[in-house]
C-alpha positions in Angstrom: -16.7 1.1 -48.1 -18.4 4.1 -49.7 -15.3 6.1 -49.0 -13.2 3.8 -51.0 -15.7 3.6 -53.8 -15.7 7.4 -54.2 -11.9 7.3 -54.0 -11.7 4.8 -56.8 -14.3 6.5 -59.0 -12.3 9.8 -58.4 -9.0 8.3 -59.4 -10.5 6.7 -62.5 -12.1 10.1 -63.5 -8.9 12.0 -63.1 -6.9 9.2 -65.0 -9.4 9.5 -67.9 -9.1 13.1 -68.0 -5.5 13.0 -67.9 -5.0 10.4 -70.7 -6.8 12.2 -73.6 -5.3 11.4 -77.0 -3.5 14.1 -78.9 -6.1 16.4 -80.6 -3.8 16.5 -83.6 -1.4 14.5 -85.8 1.0 17.2 -86.9 1.5 21.0 -86.9 -1.1 21.6 -89.7 -3.8 19.6 -87.9 -2.9 21.4 -84.7 -3.6 24.7 -86.4 -6.9 23.4 -87.6 -7.7 22.3 -83.9 -6.9 25.8 -82.8 -9.0 27.4 -85.4 -12.0 25.2 -84.2 -11.4 25.7 -80.5 -10.0 29.3 -80.5 -12.4 30.6 -77.9 -11.7 27.9 -75.4 -8.0 27.9 -75.6 -5.7 28.9 -72.5 -3.0 31.5 -73.4 -0.3 29.0 -73.0 -1.8 26.8 -75.8 -0.2 27.3 -79.2 3.0 26.9 -81.3 6.2 28.3 -79.6 9.8 28.9 -80.8 11.9 27.8 -77.9 15.4 28.5 -77.1 17.0 26.1 -74.6 20.3 26.8 -72.8 22.0 24.4 -70.4 25.1 24.9 -68.3 26.5 22.5 -65.8 29.5 21.3 -64.1 30.6 18.4 -61.9 32.2 19.0 -58.4 34.4 16.2 -57.3 34.5 14.9 -53.6 37.3 17.4 -52.8 35.1 20.4 -54.0 36.9 21.1 -57.3 34.9 21.9 -60.3 35.4 19.3 -63.0 34.0 18.8 -66.6 32.2 21.9 -67.5 29.1 21.2 -69.8 27.0 23.5 -71.9 24.8 23.6 -74.9 22.3 25.7 -76.7 19.5 24.7 -79.0 16.3 26.0 -80.8 13.2 24.1 -81.5 9.5 24.4 -81.7 7.0 23.1 -79.1 3.2 22.7 -79.6 1.6 23.1 -76.1 -1.9 21.7 -75.7 -4.3 20.9 -73.0 -4.6 17.4 -71.8 -7.0 17.0 -68.9 -6.0 19.3 -66.1 -2.4 19.9 -67.4 -0.7 21.2 -70.5 1.7 19.0 -72.4 4.4 20.0 -74.9 4.9 18.2 -78.2 8.3 19.0 -79.9 7.4 19.5 -83.5 11.0 19.4 -84.6 11.9 16.0 -82.9 8.7 14.2 -82.6 7.0 13.1 -79.3 10.0 13.8 -77.0 7.6 15.4 -74.6 5.0 12.7 -74.3 4.6 12.1 -70.6 2.3 9.1 -71.2 3.5 5.6 -70.9 7.3 4.8 -71.1 9.7 7.3 -69.7 11.0 9.5 -72.5 14.3 11.3 -72.6 12.7 14.6 -71.8 9.0 15.1 -70.8 7.7 18.6 -70.2 4.3 19.5 -68.8 2.6 22.5 -67.3 0.0 23.0 -64.7 -1.9 26.3 -63.9 -1.2 28.0 -60.6 -3.7 30.2 -58.7 -2.1 33.3 -60.3 -2.7 34.0 -64.0 0.2 33.6 -66.3 2.2 31.4 -63.8 2.4 27.6 -64.4 4.1 24.9 -62.6 6.6 23.5 -65.0 7.6 19.8 -64.6 10.2 17.9 -66.5 10.9 14.3 -66.4 14.6 13.5 -67.6 15.5 9.9 -68.3 18.9 10.4 -66.6 18.2 13.0 -63.7 14.7 12.1 -62.6 11.9 14.5 -61.9 12.2 18.2 -61.3 9.8 21.3 -61.1 10.1 25.0 -61.5 7.8 27.9 -62.4 7.0 29.0 -66.0 6.1 32.7 -66.4 3.8 33.6 -69.4 3.7 37.3 -70.3 3.0 39.1 -73.7 3.2 35.9 -75.8 6.5 34.8 -74.2 7.4 32.1 -71.7 10.4 32.2 -69.4 11.6 29.2 -67.4 14.7 29.1 -65.4 15.8 26.3 -62.8 18.8 25.3 -61.1 19.2 21.9 -59.5 21.9 19.6 -58.3 22.3 15.9 -58.1 24.4 14.2 -55.5 26.0 10.8 -55.8 28.8 9.0 -53.9 31.7 10.9 -55.3 30.6 14.0 -56.9 27.7 16.6 -57.2 26.4 17.7 -60.6 25.2 21.3 -60.6 23.0 22.3 -63.6 21.2 25.4 -64.7 18.8 25.5 -67.5 17.0 28.5 -69.1 14.1 28.2 -71.5 12.6 31.1 -73.3 9.8 30.9 -75.8 8.0 33.2 -78.2 4.6 32.3 -79.3 4.2 31.9 -83.1 0.6 30.8 -83.3 -2.0 31.8 -82.5 -1.2 35.6 -81.8 
């Protein structure tokens, strides 16, 4: 009985830590938040200029490449701590990256690894499900690259995405 009580208390504690509200309403209030908490910030927290490149193609049931797809976009992320992980807020497109509540189209989050500057990168995509990769932080830049495939009855979708980011604030 005590074992279950400790388990329930632990789950409640973790969910409270992980469901903290945004510490800001917009980019200027985030800058104020950073100024007040500068000494306690993790190096990944800040405002980032993000370049996102996506390439993919469909392989039909006969092994032929079909329907090549690609796009490139630039945006700005605000990465902030929320409990034990770091979530990203897309300041150009709104709260696309909110991992709370209903499934958003794209949801990016980061968790520290045992090695400094390396984070477990997770993305929930409304169409492809859940994938993970590694994000590497070095000299105010983040590099993320992942390749994944999705199988269905008649085809395989192969996708490769590359994300690079440069930290704009704080430096």
